[in-house]
C-alpha positions in Angstrom: -3.2 29.7 20.2 -4.4 30.5 23.6 -4.1 28.9 26.9 -7.1 27.6 28.5 -7.1 28.6 31.9 -7.4 25.7 34.3 -11.4 25.0 35.8 -11.4 26.3 39.4 -10.8 23.8 42.1 -13.1 23.3 45.2 -11.6 22.4 48.3 -12.9 21.6 51.9 -11.6 23.1 54.9 -11.8 21.7 58.5 -10.8 23.2 61.5 -12.0 23.1 65.3 -11.5 26.0 67.7 -11.5 26.1 71.3 -13.5 29.2 72.7 -13.8 30.6 75.9 -17.2 32.8 76.5 -16.4 35.0 79.5 -19.6 37.2 79.4 -22.5 35.0 78.3 -24.8 38.1 78.5 -23.0 39.9 76.3 -22.7 36.9 73.5 -26.5 36.6 73.7 -27.1 40.4 73.3 -24.7 40.2 70.0 -26.8 37.2 68.8 -30.2 38.2 69.8 -29.3 41.8 68.0 -27.7 39.9 65.2 -31.2 37.9 64.7 -33.0 41.0 64.9 -30.8 42.5 62.2 -31.3 39.9 60.0 -33.4 39.8 56.9 -35.8 37.0 57.7 -39.2 36.6 56.3 -40.7 35.3 59.3 -43.9 34.3 57.8 -42.1 31.7 56.1 -40.4 30.3 59.5 -42.1 28.0 62.0 -41.3 30.4 64.7 -41.9 34.1 65.2 -39.2 36.5 66.2 -39.8 36.9 69.5 -40.4 32.6 69.9 -36.7 32.5 68.1 -35.2 35.2 70.7 -36.1 32.9 73.4 -34.6 30.2 72.1 -31.6 31.7 71.5 -31.8 33.6 75.0 -31.8 29.7 76.3 -29.2 28.1 74.6 -25.6 29.8 75.3 -24.2 27.2 72.5 -26.5 28.4 69.7 -26.0 32.2 70.5 -21.9 31.1 69.9 -23.1 29.2 66.7 -25.1 32.0 65.1 -22.1 34.6 66.0 -19.3 32.7 64.3 -18.9 33.5 60.3 -16.9 31.2 58.4 -16.6 33.7 55.8 -13.9 35.7 57.0 -11.7 32.7 57.0 -10.5 33.3 53.4 -11.5 37.1 53.4 -9.1 39.3 51.4 -7.2 36.2 49.8 -6.7 36.8 46.1 -8.2 34.3 44.0 -10.7 32.4 46.5 -14.0 32.7 46.9 -16.2 31.4 50.3 -18.9 29.8 48.9 -20.4 28.5 52.1 -20.0 26.4 55.3 -21.2 24.9 58.3 -20.4 26.1 62.0 -21.7 24.8 65.2 -21.1 24.7 68.7 -20.6 22.1 71.4 -20.4 22.8 75.1 -18.0 20.9 77.0 -15.0 19.2 76.7 -13.6 18.4 73.0 -14.0 15.4 71.5 -11.5 13.3 70.0 -9.6 14.8 67.3 -10.7 14.9 63.5 -8.3 13.1 61.5 -9.2 13.8 58.0 -8.7 10.3 55.3 -5.4 9.8 54.2 -5.2 9.7 50.2 
């Protein structure tokens, strides 16, 4: 008789980070280059590439959010597979702390 492996667990990771942007122009350049290199079928999008680039140039917060890669959180951790996540950026002071529900 063989042991049946336990089914995989799906867990949620919540975190908040404060980031200081010391060179906004470099951040914008990075975000624009990343957008240009992305494999996007622009015929399926509302905007074209030039319009999307202009929107990024006008919004430093969106540039930062587009540069964040949550997949690196568990990169190299054995037995863990990153499936997707959501990252966003906000300007200004931090909001009230997030408190996960207690079981």
